[in-house]
N, C-alpha and C positions, 0 to 999 in steps of 0.2 A: 334185402336183395338177396340172391344167391348166384353162387359164381357153383360152375359145370368145371369139376376135375376130371381128366379118362386117364387110367391106370388100368396099367394090365399085371395079370392075376395070372398066375398058374391053372389051370382047372381044378385042380386037386384042391386045391386051396378053396378056389372060385366055392365049389361042389357045399367044400366043410363049411365057408362064411353062409353060403346063403341057407345050410342045415341050421344052424348057431343061432342064426336071424327068426327061423319061420316058429321054432323051441319060442320062443322070445319074442313071437309075433311081434314083431318087427319088419319092415323094409330091411331088402339088404346095404339100401343104401342108409336107412336110419343107425341101422348095426354096425357101418363105418363109421359112418358119423361121430357116433359112439365113442367105440373104438381109438377113436383118434382123438378125441376131448380128450377121455383117458391116460391116454399116452403122453398126450400135451401138460396138462398137471403131476405128472408122474413126474414129468420132467421136470417140471417147476418144481416140484417140493423136493428132490435129492439135488437140485440147485442149491435152495435154499438151507436145504444141510448140509451143505457141503457147505457152505459160506459163514453159516454160524457154532459150523464142531467148535475152530479154537477156541470161541469166544468160552461154550462149554465147557471144553476140556480144561480153563481157564479155571472158570469157579468150578470145578471136580466132579462136571454130569460125565460119563460116558454113557450111560444104559438109560432104558425108557423108564426102568427102576429107580435112579436116580433119579427122573424127573418127577415122578411122583412124588418122589417124599419130600423135595423141594415143594411139592403145590397141597399137599394134603396139609 
């Protein structure tokens, strides 16, 4: 089931969305849904990273390279 959410956008942003969606062969609605899903995923990832950072530092993990060294 889908619900409708109405938002207002500046005309320039609306045109930019329409052009970008067209390039990706998407409707504006699909483009916005995809964008929102990506943003929510990024926010969840950032929240998880902040939550595990103290434990990682305790283990001597400070960078991506440290992670790769530990799993290789």
